[in-house]
C-alpha positions in Angstrom: 108.1 71.0 81.7 110.9 72.7 79.7 112.1 70.2 77.0 114.4 72.1 74.6 115.4 69.7 71.8 118.9 72.0 71.5 119.7 70.9 75.1 123.0 69.0 75.2 123.7 65.8 77.2 125.3 67.7 80.1 122.2 70.0 80.6 119.9 67.0 80.2 122.0 65.2 82.8 122.1 68.0 85.4 118.3 68.5 85.1 117.7 64.8 85.6 120.0 64.8 88.7 117.9 67.6 90.0 114.6 65.9 89.6 116.1 62.6 91.3 116.9 64.8 94.4 113.5 66.3 94.4 112.0 62.7 94.3 114.4 61.4 96.9 113.5 64.2 99.4 110.0 62.5 99.6 108.1 65.8 100.2 106.4 66.1 97.0 102.7 65.2 96.8 101.6 62.2 94.7 100.7 64.5 91.7 103.9 66.5 91.9 106.0 63.2 92.2 104.2 61.9 89.1 104.9 65.0 87.0 108.5 65.0 88.2 108.9 61.4 87.3 107.2 61.9 84.0 109.7 64.8 83.2 112.6 62.5 84.3 111.5 59.7 82.0 111.3 62.3 79.0 114.8 63.5 80.1 116.1 60.2 80.3 114.9 59.4 76.9 116.3 62.6 75.5 119.8 61.7 76.9 119.7 58.2 75.3 118.8 59.7 72.0 121.8 62.2 72.4 124.1 59.3 73.2 122.7 57.2 70.1 123.3 60.1 67.8 126.9 60.7 69.3 127.7 56.9 68.8 126.5 57.1 65.1 128.6 60.1 64.5 131.7 58.3 66.0 131.0 55.2 63.8 130.9 57.4 60.8 134.3 58.9 61.8 136.1 55.7 62.4 134.7 53.9 59.4 137.3 53.1 56.8 137.0 54.3 53.1 135.8 50.6 52.1 133.1 50.8 54.8 134.7 48.2 56.9 133.0 47.2 60.1 133.5 49.4 63.3 135.2 47.6 66.1 133.5 48.1 69.4 135.3 50.2 72.0 136.4 48.3 75.1 137.3 50.2 78.1 140.9 49.8 79.1 142.2 48.8 75.8 144.7 50.9 73.8 145.6 50.7 70.2 
């Protein structure tokens, strides 16, 4: 299992999609399926961590000089 910490979100997502395809084919042995699932869970956690870090960076960028609260983004709204 290749899990490089420097992998970006797009790479993690592509690898995760590949694993899902392998599992959906149903041709893996039980052991192969379990290893693939384990790798998928690790990738999903890595992707979640990347998204959390990005959210924190955005919050820091939009926070005002007085440290006012960040207003959550709502899709479809414009400012």
